[in-house]
N, C-alpha and C positions, 0 to 999 in steps of 0.2 A: 234634744232638738231631735226633729225626724229626720229619718234617714234619707227620705228626699230632698232635703236642702243642702244635703252634701255629696251628691251625685255628682261624679266627677270633679272632683277639686282636691284643695288641701287639708281640709277641716279633719274633724274625728269623725270616722265612719265606723261602724264592724267593719271584721274582717272580710265579711261576702261582698264588701262593696268596693272596694280597692277597683279603682280605674285611672287610667292613664288620661290627663289633661288639665287646663286650667281654669275651669269653671263650668257654670252651666251651661250649655250647647245653647245655640239659634244665637238671639241676638241681631241686630238690625246690620250688622257686617260681618256677620259668620264668627263674630267672638273667639274663644278659647275653648270651647266644651269638647271635650274629646280630641283635644289636641294631640298628633302624634309626638312623642318625647315631651310631654310635661311631667308634671311632679306630682306622684301621686302621696300621698298620707303612708306614712310609715308606722302611728303607731295609734291608739286611740289616745284621744286629747292631742293631738298635733302631733309637734316631730320630736316628743320625749324629749327627757334629760338628757344633754350629752351628745355627743359625736355616736351615729351607727353605721355600719356600712349596708351597703344595698346588699351585701353580697350574703346580709343575716336574711335576707327575706328572697332566696330563691324563686318564692312564687310568683315574683313582681320583677322578673328579672326583665331590661329593657327600660325602666322607670326611672333610670339616672338622668342627672342635668344634660349629658348630651345626646340621649336616645336619638338617632336620625329616622329609625324605624318608620316606613311610611310616605318617606320622602322619594324624592327620584334618583335612579340608580339603585345600585345592589349596596346597599347601607351595612351592610355587615362586613363584605369585603372591603370598605374605606374605612370603616372604625377600628378594624385590628389592626390599623396601622400608625393611628392617631389617640387609641385609648391605652391606658396604663390600668391592668389589671390588678385587680385587689386595692384600688384608691378610696382613700376616703369620699362618701358623696354624700354629705349632710348639708341640709341647707337650714339655714336663719330662719326660724318660724315669724320674727318679726318683724324681717323685711323681705325675705324671700331671696336672700344674695346667697348664691351657689358659692363652692370651694374652689379652690383655683384647680385647674387642670389645663395641659398644653391642646391648644387646638389646632387644626390644617397643619400638622405637623410636614405631611405632603408636599403641600402648598413652598413650605420654607425650603426645602432640599430642590424643587421645580426653580424657585428663583433662584437659590447658589448656583444651579446646573445652567440657567441661563446667564447671570453675569461673569460664568466662567467661559462660559461661549462670545461674549462679547470682548472677553481680555484675550481670548484666543485669536479671535480675527483680528482684533487689533495688531499683535504682535504677528500673523502673517502677513498681512499686509504690509510691515516698517519693514519687516527681515527678511522678506523674499526678493528674489533676484531675476530679470530676463536678460539671458546672455549677460554682458557686463557692465548690466544699470539696473538699477535697483527699481523693484515693482512699482513702491511709492515712493513719493519725494515731495514733502507740504511745500516747497519751492517752486513746485510747477504752478500752486495755483496763483504766484503772486507774479511772476516771471515769464516771459514769451518765449518762443524756442526759436530760432533763427533759420536757415534755407539749411545747414547741416544737423537741424537736430539738437544744436548749443542750448544748453539754457545759458540766456542772457542774464550776465553776473554773478556767475556761480562756475559754469564750467570752464576747463580749460581754454586760453585763448580769448575768452570773451570776459574774464573777471570784472574789467572796470567799463563793462559794458553793460549798464542794466536795462535798459530801454529798446522798445523794438520797435524798427523803421520800415515803412513799404516802400520801396524802392520804385522811380518811374520806369515804365517800359522800355522807354527811348532814352538811352544813357548816354546820349547826346544834348539832349534837350536842356535848356534855361530858364531861368523864371521862376516865380513864386507860386504860382500855381501849375500842376504839372496837369497835361492833357489825357492821361490814362497812368496807372497804377499797374504793377506788377505786384498782385494780390496772392501769389505762390511761392515765394521767395522772398520773406523778408529778411533783413541784417540786425544786428545786434551794435548799437551806437551809445556813445557814454552822455548824450544829453539830447534832448531834442531838436533838433538843427532848425536855421532858418537861410532863407535866401541867399543873403549877404554873406555867409559863409564866414560868419565871424567865431561862432560858436563851434561848427563843424565844419571844416572848408568842403569836404567830399565822404562819398560814403562808397566804401567795398559790397558790389551787388554781384550778385547772379542771377544772369540772365536764362530763358527758356531754352532749353535745350533742342538742338537743330542735330538731327541724320538723316543719311542717305542712305536707300537700300538698293541695291543693285542685284539682279538674277542674273547667272548665267547658265543658260539650259541649251543642250547639243540642236544642232542644225536639220533641219527635217530631212528627214530619210537619212540621217547617220547612224541612225541605231541610240544606244543611252551611253554615258561617260562611262570611263572605267570602273571596277568594283561595282559597278550597278546606281551608280548615281544616275539621279534622274535630274536633277536641279541645284544649282550652287548659289547660294546669297552669301552677299557681301556686305555688312552694314558700318556704318562709319557715323559715330554721334557726337558732337563736339557740344561742351559746356563751358561758360566764360563768365569769369569775375570782372569786372571793371571799376574804375573808380567814376561815380556819377555824380556831377553837382546837387544838393541839397533845395528842398523848397521849404515854404514855412509852414511848420507843425508847431503843436502844441501837446501836453500831457495830457491822459486821456484814461480816465478810469484806470489808473491805477499807472504801468509804465510801460504805455504804449504811447509813442507818437502819430498823432493821428493829422493830416490836413487842416489849416485854417478853412480853407474854402470848404464850404458846407454839404456841394455837391460830393465833392471827392470825400468828403468826412463820414458822408450817408454810406456810401459806399463800401468804406472800411465798417463801420458799425455792422450792416447786415451782410457782410460776407465773412470775414475771417475773425470777428469781435461777436460775432453774432448769439456762440455760445460761450463766449469766455466770460462775460459777465458773473455770472453766477457764480463761476470757480475762484473768481478774483473777490467776489462777496463773502465766500466760505473762508481762501487765503487769510482776509481781514481779522481770522480768529488766532492769527498767530502774537498780536503785542497790545489787545487794548483792554489788556487785564486788570492792570494798576489803575487804571480810568473806573474799570465795572465794579474793584473793589471798593474806590470810592463811592459810589453810586449807590453801594450796599450798606455802606455803614449811613449815608445821610438818609437809605431807606428806613434803617431800622429807627434812627433817630425821630424821624417822622414816625415813624409807627407807635412809638410811645407816646409822642406829641398828642394824634391822631385819637387815640385810645381815650388819653385823659378830656379832651374835648369834647369827646361822645359822652364820656359819662357825664360831665359837667354841662354841654348845651347841644344836646341831639339835635334839635329840630332846626336851630339856629344854623348851625354849622353845616349841615345838610342842606337846607336850603339856599344858604348862600353859596354853596360848593356849584349846585345844580344852575344857580341863575349866570353866576360867574361862567361857568363852562359851558354853557347855551352860548352868551354872547362872545366867548372867545371862537367856538365854532362857525358863530355864523361870519364875524368878521371874517377867519381865516378861509371861510369856503368863498367870501365877496374878492378878498384878495386873490387865490387861484383862478376863480370865473375870469379875472378881468383879461386873463391870459385870450380872452376870443376877440380881445383888441388886435393882436397879431393877423389876424384873419383879416379885417380892414387893412392892416399896414403891409401885410404880403401882397394883397390882392392890389393894392392903389401903388406902391411900387414907389412911394413920395417920401421923401426925406421930412416934408412939412410934417407930414401925419406922426411920423416916429417922434419929432418933435413935440408936437401938441398934445400927445399922447403919454408922453415920456416912456417910450416904449424900451430903450437900451436900459435905462434903467431898471426898470422892471424886469428883466431878463436878468439883469444882475444878483437882485434878491432872489427871484423864485429857482429852486435848485434843480428842476427839470430840465433848465435849460442849460445847463452845464454835462450833462450826461446822456443827452437824447437830441435829435436834429429838432428844429424849430415845430415841424408840423407835426413831430411825435411828443414834444412840450404841452402843445396845445392840447391834442387830445388828453393826453394822463392830467392836465390840471385842469379841467373841465368835468372829467369823470371825479378826479378830487373833492371839486368843490361839491358835485352832488353827493358824494359820500358823506362830507362833512354838514350839510344841509339836512340829510334823511336823519343823522344821528341828533342835530339840533332841535330837527322834530321830535324824533324819541327824548330826547330830556324835558323839551315842554310837554310832552305826554305824563313824563311822569312827577311834573310840578304840579300837574293839576290832582294828581294823586295826594300828593305831601302836604300839599298847600288846604289839603279839608282835612276831616277827620280823619281819614284813614292813617294817617301818622300819630295818632296818640298810643298807637298800642307797642309803637318803639319804644317810646320814651318807657314805659312799662317794662317790657323786656329790658334795656339798657339798665335800670333800675335794680331788676333782680339780677343781673348780670354782674352790676357792682357791689353789691352786698355781698356777692360769693367771692369773685376775685380779687376785692380789696381785705376781706380777712385771710386771704391766705395769699399774701404779696409774691408768694414764690411763685405762684403762677405766671409772673411776668418776667419770668428769667428766660424759659424755651424759647420763647417767640424769637429773643435775640440769639440763641445760641442755633437755633432751626436757621436762620438767616445766613449766620457762617456757613453751617454744612451746606448750602441750598448755592451761594457760592463757590465754594470748593468743588463741590458735585457738578455745576454747571461749567467751569474752569476744566476740570479733568475730561469732561465729555466732549465738551468742544474741541478741545484742541486735539484729541485722539479721534474726531471727526474727520480732520483734516488726513488724516492719514488713508481712509476711505474712500474721499473723494480725489484724492492724488495718483490713484493707483493709475497704469497705463504701459503701452510698449510703443517700441521707435519702429515702424517700418523704413528702412534701408534700401530696398530694391522695389525701386520705381519705376524702373523702364521696362516697359513690356513689348516684345517682340514674340509676335505668332505665338501666342500666349503664354511665355515665361518672359520670367520675372530677372532684371540683372541688375546690379547693382550699379548705383551713378553716384554723383556727388552730392547729391540732396538724401535728407532724411526727414521722417512728418512722426508727429508725437500723435497718439490717438489715446484716448481715454477709454478703459475696459469697461464696457457694460456689463460686464458678469458679475459686477461686483453689486448692482442696482439691488438685487433681492437681498443679498447681504447689509445693504444700507437701511432697507427699512428694518429688516431685524434689529438693527444697532438702536435707530431712530425710535422704536416701540420700547428697548431698555433703556434709553434716555428719559423719555417722559415717566415708565416705571418707576425708576428710579430718583427721581424727581418728585412725585407723586411719593413716593414710600415714605421721604422725610415729613412732607405734611400730614400724613397720614399718623406717624407718628408724634405730631405735635396734636393732633387732634385726640389720639388715644389718650396724652396725658390732660389734655383737657376735663375729658370724659371720667379718667379717673379718679382727678381730685374733685370735680364738681359732685361724682357719686358719692366719694367718702364724707364731701361736705355736707350733701340733704341728706343722709340717713344717720344724722348726728341728731340725737332728739333737742326739743327745745326746751329751755327754762320757762315758762312762764310765754312769751312772746317772742323771746330772741334766741337765736342759737348761739350758746356763750364756747361751744367746743369749737377748736381749729386743729386740724390735720397736721401732723410735723409733716414737713417737705411732700407733700401728696407727687411731685413732679418726679424725686429721685426714686419713691416706691414705684410709682408707676412705672418709670425706664424699666427697672429691675422687674416688674411683674410685666411689662411687654414683652423684654426679652426672654425670659424664661418661658413664659407661657405661653403667648400669642403671639408671638412672630409670624406663623405662619398664617393666621387669619389677616395680620395688617399687609403682609406680600400680599395677598388675593385682595384685599379690597383695593389697595392702591395699583394692581393690576385694573380694574376695572372702573372705579371710579372716575378718572378723568375723561375717560370716552362717556360716558353715563351724563356727566354734569354740564355737556354741551348742549343735552337736549333737556335737561331744566332750564339752562342759562337761557337758551333761546326761549321756551314757554315763560319765565319770567321777566323776558323783556317786552315779549308780544304783550305780555299783562300789564306790564307797569307802563309801555310807552304808549300804548294808546290808551286816550281816555275812555271811562266808563259815564252810565248815565250819573253816577254821583260826583263827577270830577267838578273840582273849586280849582279856579284861578286867583280868588281872593280870600284869604283865612276869613274863617268864621270869626265874627264880634266885628268885621267893616260892616257894618249895614249903611251905605250910602247907596247911592243912584247909581256912582259908575261900577263898583263893587257887584251889587245885584245883577246888574246887567250883564257883566263879565261873567259872574258863575252862571246865569241863565244860556248864555253864549255857548261856554263850555260843556255842560252839561245837555244841551242839544246836539251839539257836534258829536259829544262823546258817545251819547245814546244811539247813533246812528251807528257809529265805528264797533260798539261792542257787539250790536248785532252783525254787525260784517265779519267779527272776530267770531263770534259762537258759530255761525255758518260754516265759516273755514275749519274750526275744528271737528264739528258735525261729520265734515264731509272727507277731508283729508288726515285728519289725525288718527293715526292708529292705537289702538285700547293700550298698548304697550307706552305710549307717551302721557298717560293721562294719572295723573295724581290720586288715584282709585285703586282697589283691589280689583274691582268690576266694574266695566261701564254701567252695569244696572246697578251697584251694590249689589249684587246676588252672590252667587257662589265662590267659593274661596278655590284657590289652587296653589300648589306649592310648585308650579312648574317653573324653571329657571327663566322661561321669557314669556310668564302670565302675566295679564292685564294691569298696571302698573309699576313693571319691573323698573323703569326709568326712574321711580322715588322709593322705590325698594333698595338698589343699592348705593347707600349714602353712607355718609361719615355715621348717621344714627346707629347704623348696624354695630359700631364698636362700645356701644351704651349697653346692647344685650348681650354682648361678647363679655363684658367685662362682667354684668350682674348675675348670669345667668352660664357663664363658660361654656356659651356656646360655641360651634364651627360657627364659621362667616354667613354660610348661606343660610344655615337656619334661623343665623341670630336677626340677620337682612330681613329675611319673611317674616319673621315672629312680631319683629321692632316695627315693622312695616303695618301689621294690622293691629298692635297694641297702639301706635300714633292715630290710626285713624278711627280708633272705637271711638274717643270723646272729642268731643268739637272744640275747645281751644287748643289742644295739638293739632288735629287735624288742619285748624285754620293758620295760625302760625309757623308750625314745620312742615304743612305741605302744600297748602295754598297760594302761600308766597305771602301771607301777612305776619312776616316776621323781621329779621333784621337785615333783609339782603339788599335792602337799598343802602343802607348804613353802609354795607361791608362794599356794595359795589363803589361805592364813593368814597371811599378811603381807599381803596385798591386802586382805582384811575387815579384820584389826584397823587398818591405816591407814586405811581407809576410812571406819571406825567410828568412831575418835580425830578425823579432821577431821569427820565430821558433829556428833557432840556439839559440838566449839569451833563449829560457824558457828552453831548454834541457840543455845548459852548467848551467843554474839556478838551476835547479834540482838536477843535477848530483854532482853539490858543493857543496848540503846542506845536512849536514850527518841527519837531521831530517827529510827528506822525503826522503831519500832511506835508511833509517836504519827501515828495518819490524818490528823492538820491540816498534819502535817510534809511538805515535797516530796518527802523520801527515803525515805518511808512504804513499806513493804515490807507488802504486801495478803496475802501467803500465805506464812510462813515454811517451814510441811512441805513445799511446792514446792522451796525455795531447799535445804532440807535435804536432798532427794533430789539436786538437783542436786549438791550438793557431794560425798555418796556418790559418785557416778559419777567428779565430776571427782579426787575423792583417790583412788578405784581406778585411775583410770586412768593418774594416776601413779606410783604404787605397781607397778602391775605393768609400771613399764619399770624400776623399780630389781629388781623381781625377775628380772630376765632375766640380771642379773649372774652367776648361779649358774644357775639354769633353762636358759636359753639356751645358757648357755658349755658345762654338762654335756652338752646334749643336741647341739651342736657337736664338741665332742669325742668323742664316741662315733660321731660320723657320720664324723668324720677319721679316726678306729680303721678303721671299716668301708671307706672309700674307699680307705685304704692296705691294709688288707688283699686287699681284689681286685684294687686295681692291683698288687700282687706278686705276688699268686697267679698273673694270668691275663698281665701283659704284662713280667714282670721288674723289677720297681720295686725302689726298696731294702724291705727287711724291715720290717716294725710294729715289731722292736725297734731300729731306729734310730731312731725318734719316739715311740712308746708312754709317754708319762710312768710314771713308778711309781706315783702313786696310781691309776691307773684299772686295775690288773693284778687286784685283787678282782672288778671288774666285769665282766671279760672270761673269767674263767672258762670260763664255759659253753659260748665258741666253743672252748675246748681239748678239752672231751668232744666235741662235735659233728665235729671233727676228728677226732679218734680215730677215733670211729664210721664216718664217712664214709670211711676209710682214708687221710686225709690224711698221717698220720703214717708210712704204713708204703709209699706209691707208690702205683702203680697196679692192683697186683693184690691179691688178697683177703689179708684180715689173716692167715689161718691159713696163708699161704704163706710167712710170713718165721718163723724162728727164734726172734725175738725176743718172740714171744708166748707163746712157752713161759715163759719166764722173767719178770724186772723186767717190767711193762708201762711203756711209754713214759707212758702217761699219769702213773702212779705216780713217775717221773721228773721230770717238769713240776710236778708239787705240791711236790717236795722244793725243787727249784729256787725255786719261789714264795717258801715257808719261808723259805728263806735270803733271798730280796727282803725280805720284812717283819723281817728282823731289823737291814736298814741303815737302816730308816724315820726313825731317830733320827738318824743323821748326814746323813741326806738332808734332813730337817727343820733341822738347822743350818746344811748348807750353803744350803738357800733362804731363810732368815733373813738371812743375812750377804749375799744377792744385792742388796741396794742398794747395800751398797759396794762390790759388785763391780763395777757396773754404769758408776760413775765413771770407772773406768779401761778405757774400752771401747777395745778395737783395732780397726784396720781392717782390711777383709775383703779375702783373699787369693785366688787364682786367678782363673781366666776367669769372666766373669758372662754372662746370658744378661738379655734383653729380656723386662719383664714388669710391667705397669703405670707401667713411668716410673722403677721401679727394680728391682736387680738382689742380688743373693746368692749368694758363692762358685760353687759348681758345683751348687746345689740351687736350684731355682726357686721362691719364694714371693713373696706378693703385694706385698713390697715391701723393701728392702733389710731385712737384720736385723746387730744387732751381735753379733761376736764376743765371748764373754768367757769369761777363764780361769777356770778350777774354783779356787774360792779354796780 
């Protein structure tokens, strides 16, 4: 072959043509030509027989898999801490998989130091004291302080009085409604009293401070007092405790007794309780963990059920859930919007209106009326109704995408994921273990966060005379605001730790799928099954790539929000191809409905495109460059929102790259081919099915949590030590936990499909540029329809005709090569039934695994034949 065909690639070239790169330069999207850090050939004729060290070729130093020269920063300074000198650096010539090496070691130590700082912060808050009191006490979050600074139900003298009560201003006043309240000096009581005095006959209250100030000055003309005294002050103050008659109260927001009268109640809510509600909500984290554990177990069961349903009937289940969710949101929005009737009732002031509209019954079912004043509850209810209806409109827009032809690709992706995961049933185990770890982690992080929320100090010198503070009979508790920056530090670490668990699950999926993909087919079937890929993936991840996982986990959750927003906008807004009725329903109503959807969708798509052109920065677009032009390796280069994703772990595994380099190269590789670009970047993947699964499981888990709390008297009785003051806060926490657990199960098909597409792209690129084994040796039959677009691209770019112009070949005047390929694919589809039978009997064949033959190559501790995969695969005979 000519030397020009191998410039900057992997193939065999003379020694004077060694260069760093992945293949020919140029290409529509920048390609890999001349890529710093690429793999140069090491011997004429390919990679040579057997392992070789890059140290054998000192003149090509810097061409090993982890070379980061040319990227941002001082690569040499960074690399000296992450590389192991003299390590074997050979690449499998068949599939391009690089040997194991440690990546991003520095990030691992940064992560460990960060977690150590979180532990130290919690211990300092918990063990420090100010005076004779603890700096932090989580009981402060759910108990109030009386006028003397005593914690109701906790401190001495008030251990049997857990409720906080605001006394009357006039201690001689009686009646069920007080004229005014003393909001400065509350008292502890055993239970919320009533005006009849049957529960609590009287309450001891402290009344406002009174003092008399008297100044003695010399008489005019008499000079000064002895010893040079100019004036003498006498101060006399008095604070009195008195037994006062109670008024009608009710428990509110935990262990607080507020007046039944709405006017007085609103004064308490907007006064001393104005900033208490959030602290009480966080304090509810003390006791709900048994309920949340049960919700986690339900989420695990539902996760496996959902995966099974998606494998069997993805379209029917997804559309059914979307319609059910839309109906639920519409009805719920109408329920909350009914609160506007309160405006008529309150303005009319007639009991007849309350009876007509059944207002009292409505307020009992609306949870906002139990927590807020009627006016505030009406405003909140209307806002919630508007939000629910907006979400419902977005779901309708999603239905217009799913009901049409756009959902067909999801079935193909799910079929490909099913073929892979069902042959490696051990892939179903990690999501369950991941769910348990997430529950334990959230429990640990949530409970320790209460120590940060309860830090504070007591002010007992409140009497001010001539600028000097004196101690009186009162004391007040203040939250220490200096802890707020450290709370931000702690919360970032909480997100980091939770995401790290998710990243580990994604890494295991990537490892297992890559191991399975790069096992050669026998005919049209993959007969080899890697043994326990999650176990070997966990060992590999801990030993070699823990730093990359830590770095990815620090970035992914924040970047994911941008991608999620873009996807929601694209899916919830109908486009010009929107359909409300599935194809095949050819009747007048269906045609008219689809025509209206497409008309509205065309207008909406123009508005969306205009907004993106004007207001979307290039960093938030799924493209390396807005004009698909020059490539950049900068951290904030165009398209970086789609660069930092779980797909980077695929490149970390295949090429043992550091995370930043792997993310950039994976992004460019995905963008190179139309099939990977469509399904992995432009939202035409399993995102709809993933979001439906996460939302459905999270909603069910939240409903279960709420019902479990409200049906347990130990959790709803304020006198109970395990009382939960804010059930709605726990509901929100349950939603986040169940959604996080469900997301791990969605990776079984979502990330499996993405990884299969990435393996295909890498296989195709390596085969074309470096002479690796062709795609036909590895590509599963279930993926053929997904990569049809790349066949057309190859045809248009001349890949099917060589390097000359297509019209120079006689074949272009006869049947096109593309038509021949299409015909071949139709024949492949006819064999699907036989393939399915073969796949179904794979379990029986696995039991008779035969030993591997041929020379083995070192890779991650195991080997397989002459093809290097993450570890040893079991060769199976064709059933």
